[in-house]
C-alpha positions in Angstrom: -0.1 0.1 0.1 1.2 3.7 -0.8 1.1 6.0 1.9 -1.1 9.0 1.3 -0.1 12.7 2.3 -1.8 15.9 2.4 -5.4 16.8 2.1 -8.2 14.1 2.1 -9.8 12.7 -1.2 -12.7 15.0 -2.2 -15.9 12.8 -2.5 -17.3 13.0 -6.2 -14.1 14.8 -7.4 -12.5 13.3 -10.4 -8.5 13.1 -10.1 -6.2 12.6 -12.9 -3.3 10.1 -12.1 0.1 12.1 -12.5 3.1 10.0 -11.9 6.2 12.1 -11.0 9.8 11.6 -10.0 11.6 13.8 -7.3 15.0 13.9 -5.9 16.7 14.3 -2.4 20.0 15.8 -3.3 22.3 15.9 -0.2 25.6 17.4 0.1 27.3 17.4 3.6 24.7 18.6 5.9 22.7 20.4 3.3 20.1 19.5 0.7 19.2 21.2 -2.6 15.7 22.1 -2.9 13.7 24.4 -5.1 11.6 27.3 -4.3 8.7 27.6 -6.5 7.5 31.1 -6.3 3.8 30.4 -7.5 1.2 30.0 -6.8 2.5 30.5 -3.3 6.4 30.4 -2.3 7.0 26.8 -1.3 10.1 24.9 -0.9 10.0 21.6 -2.7 12.1 18.5 -3.6 13.2 19.1 -7.2 11.3 17.0 -9.7 7.8 16.9 -11.4 5.6 15.0 -13.7 6.9 12.4 -16.1 5.8 13.3 -19.6 4.0 10.9 -21.9 6.5 8.3 -23.4 9.0 9.5 -20.9 10.9 7.0 -18.8 11.3 7.8 -14.9 15.1 8.3 -14.8 15.5 10.6 -17.7 12.4 12.6 -16.4 14.2 13.0 -13.2 17.3 14.3 -14.8 15.2 16.8 -17.0 13.0 18.1 -14.0 16.1 18.7 -11.7 17.8 20.5 -14.5 14.9 22.8 -15.1 14.2 23.3 -11.4 17.8 23.6 -10.0 20.2 23.9 -12.9 22.1 20.9 -11.6 23.2 17.7 -13.3 22.6 14.9 -11.0 23.8 11.1 -10.8 20.9 8.9 -9.5 21.8 6.6 -6.7 18.5 4.4 -5.8 14.9 4.7 -5.3 14.1 5.8 -1.8 10.2 5.3 -1.7 6.8 6.2 -3.0 3.9 8.4 -1.9 0.5 9.7 -3.1 -0.9 13.2 -2.9 -4.6 14.3 -4.1 -4.4 18.0 -4.9 -5.4 20.8 -7.1 -2.8 22.0 -9.3 -3.8 25.4 -10.4 -1.0 25.8 -13.1 -2.7 22.9 -15.2 -6.3 23.6 -13.9 -6.2 19.8 -13.0 -7.3 17.8 -9.9 -4.4 15.3 -9.6 -3.7 12.0 -7.9 0.2 12.6 -7.7 2.1 9.4 -7.4 5.4 10.6 -6.4 8.5 8.5 -6.5 11.6 9.9 -4.6 15.1 9.0 -5.6 18.3 9.5 -3.8 20.9 11.4 -6.0 23.9 12.9 -5.9 24.4 16.6 -7.2 27.4 16.3 -9.8 27.5 19.8 -11.5 25.7 23.2 -11.6 25.4 24.0 -15.1 23.5 27.4 -14.7 20.3 28.7 -12.9 17.1 27.0 -13.3 15.6 27.2 -16.7 11.8 26.7 -15.4 10.3 30.1 -14.6 9.4 30.8 -11.0 12.1 28.3 -9.6 15.2 29.0 -7.5 17.9 26.6 -6.5 18.3 26.8 -2.7 20.9 24.9 -0.5 19.3 24.5 3.0 20.6 22.8 6.0 19.0 19.4 6.3 17.1 20.2 9.6 16.0 23.5 8.2 14.7 21.6 5.2 12.7 19.1 7.2 11.0 22.1 8.7 10.4 24.1 5.6 9.5 21.6 2.7 6.0 22.5 1.6 4.4 19.1 1.7 4.2 16.3 4.3 5.3 13.6 1.8 8.6 15.5 1.0 9.2 15.9 4.7 8.4 12.3 5.3 10.9 11.0 2.7 13.6 13.4 3.9 13.2 12.0 7.1 13.2 8.4 6.0 16.8 9.4 4.3 18.1 10.8 7.5 17.1 7.8 9.4 19.2 5.4 7.2 
């Protein structure tokens, strides 16, 4: 069973399943996150939706590059969680199936290419408190407990 985080499922609401991939990018006692400015400023694990016909690992590389400007090396899958949420940027009620990987930041190639995102290095303990969704926080806590 895949654990659900966040808001409860709304009775009668149709949700579109949206698989996505996300990365925990730790270096020393810091973690690289993305600060998404809209619809409200929120710290998130870098990552996002897998496009139709795209495989998960290439999608993770693309998303992390878009949101942080960093090239990464994927280490292993850490876990999976679900969120049911409204995504205003797509006008979509989504069941987000979030697969989280551990990855190593390899090289910064430039600034994020996706508008409204900034790459931020946070101390791990601060990231635990400031990540915007409980699924991201849970996955980071799982990483720290290993």
